[in-house]
C-alpha positions in Angstrom: 138.0 -30.3 76.6 136.6 -27.9 75.4 138.9 -25.0 75.0 141.8 -24.2 72.7 144.5 -22.4 75.8 142.1 -19.6 77.1 139.7 -19.5 74.1 136.0 -21.5 73.7 135.2 -23.6 70.8 133.8 -21.2 67.9 131.8 -23.4 66.2 130.9 -23.2 62.5 127.9 -25.2 60.6 129.0 -27.2 57.7 126.2 -26.8 55.5 125.1 -22.8 56.4 129.3 -22.1 56.0 128.9 -23.0 52.1 125.5 -21.2 52.4 126.6 -17.5 53.8 129.8 -17.4 51.8 127.7 -18.0 48.6 126.0 -14.2 48.1 129.4 -13.0 48.8 131.4 -14.9 46.4 128.8 -14.8 43.3 128.6 -11.0 43.7 132.4 -10.7 43.6 132.7 -12.7 40.6 129.5 -10.7 38.7 132.1 -7.7 39.8 135.1 -9.4 38.2 132.9 -9.7 35.2 132.1 -6.4 34.9 135.3 -4.8 35.3 136.6 -7.0 33.1 134.0 -6.2 30.8 134.6 -2.7 31.2 138.3 -2.7 30.6 137.6 -3.9 27.2 137.1 -7.8 27.3 134.6 -9.0 24.3 131.0 -10.0 25.4 131.8 -13.4 24.2 135.1 -13.9 25.8 133.5 -12.2 29.0 130.9 -14.9 28.0 133.3 -17.9 27.6 135.6 -17.2 30.3 132.4 -16.7 32.6 131.1 -20.2 31.1 134.4 -21.9 31.0 135.0 -21.1 35.1 132.1 -21.6 36.4 131.6 -25.0 35.1 135.3 -27.0 35.9 134.9 -25.0 39.4 131.0 -26.1 40.0 132.4 -29.6 37.7 135.5 -30.2 40.3 133.7 -28.7 43.3 130.8 -31.3 43.5 132.8 -34.5 42.4 135.9 -33.1 44.8 136.1 -36.9 47.0 137.4 -35.1 50.0 134.4 -33.4 50.2 132.6 -36.9 51.1 134.1 -36.6 54.4 135.3 -39.9 54.3 137.2 -41.4 57.2 135.8 -38.4 59.3 135.8 -39.7 62.9 131.9 -39.9 64.5 131.6 -36.4 65.5 131.7 -35.6 69.1 129.1 -33.9 71.4 128.9 -30.1 71.7 130.6 -28.8 74.7 128.1 -26.9 76.7 130.8 -23.8 76.6 131.2 -23.5 73.1 130.1 -20.5 71.3 128.5 -20.4 68.0 129.9 -18.2 65.0 127.0 -15.8 63.3 126.1 -16.2 59.7 128.5 -13.1 59.1 131.3 -14.2 61.2 131.4 -17.9 59.2 130.9 -15.9 55.5 133.7 -13.6 56.3 135.6 -16.4 58.0 135.2 -18.6 54.4 136.5 -16.0 52.2 139.9 -16.4 53.4 141.7 -18.2 51.7 140.6 -18.6 48.6 137.6 -16.0 47.5 140.1 -13.4 49.6 143.2 -14.8 47.1 141.0 -15.1 43.9 140.2 -11.3 44.5 143.4 -9.8 45.0 144.7 -12.0 42.1 141.8 -10.7 40.0 142.7 -7.0 40.7 146.7 -7.6 39.6 145.5 -9.0 36.2 143.6 -6.8 35.7 146.5 -4.4 34.8 148.0 -6.6 32.1 145.2 -9.7 31.1 141.9 -7.9 31.5 140.7 -12.1 30.3 142.1 -13.4 32.9 140.5 -11.2 35.3 137.0 -12.6 34.1 138.2 -16.1 34.2 139.0 -15.6 37.9 135.9 -13.9 38.7 133.9 -16.9 37.3 136.0 -19.1 39.0 134.7 -17.0 42.2 131.7 -16.5 41.3 131.3 -21.2 40.4 132.8 -21.5 44.2 129.7 -19.7 45.2 127.1 -21.8 43.6 129.5 -24.8 44.1 129.2 -24.4 47.6 125.4 -24.3 47.0 124.9 -26.8 45.4 127.0 -28.7 47.6 125.8 -27.7 51.4 122.4 -29.3 50.6 124.1 -32.9 50.5 125.5 -32.3 53.9 124.6 -33.0 56.7 122.8 -30.0 58.6 123.8 -31.4 62.4 127.0 -30.8 61.9 129.3 -27.9 63.3 132.9 -27.9 63.0 135.3 -25.8 64.8 137.4 -23.8 62.8 140.8 -23.8 64.7 141.2 -27.4 65.1 139.2 -28.3 62.4 137.6 -30.9 64.5 133.7 -31.8 64.0 131.6 -32.1 66.0 127.5 -33.4 66.2 125.2 -30.3 67.7 122.4 -31.9 70.1 118.4 -31.3 68.7 120.0 -30.1 65.2 
């Protein structure tokens, strides 16, 4: 059955989902780094937080065994009444909860520890970089329903 209640299945591209949100994450990360710098964090501290945050997130993101989708069942055919999420819908959906949470934490940290704001900005940017790098290793024919977490294979790519 392709419906959940009265809602049609909304499919997101597994590959493009990561690519569409990357500019948002990298832009927010750069913004928080600049805000932290303007709040008085020295250039050396900002660069150290940026380099460390981006490196750790990219390293972990590219080496996360869960990302291989081990044990994933064979994708089902796309239901004929499936709705495809637009690039904007996919990008915005991908910001919740990680990007939104990091942004809120970076804003809160600015009041008492701007270096932490820089680190959180770097982590946000690192998620964008890791998403871009990971996307090229993903099968472009895989689509998934965000509500049910069910992977599906699109016919014809």
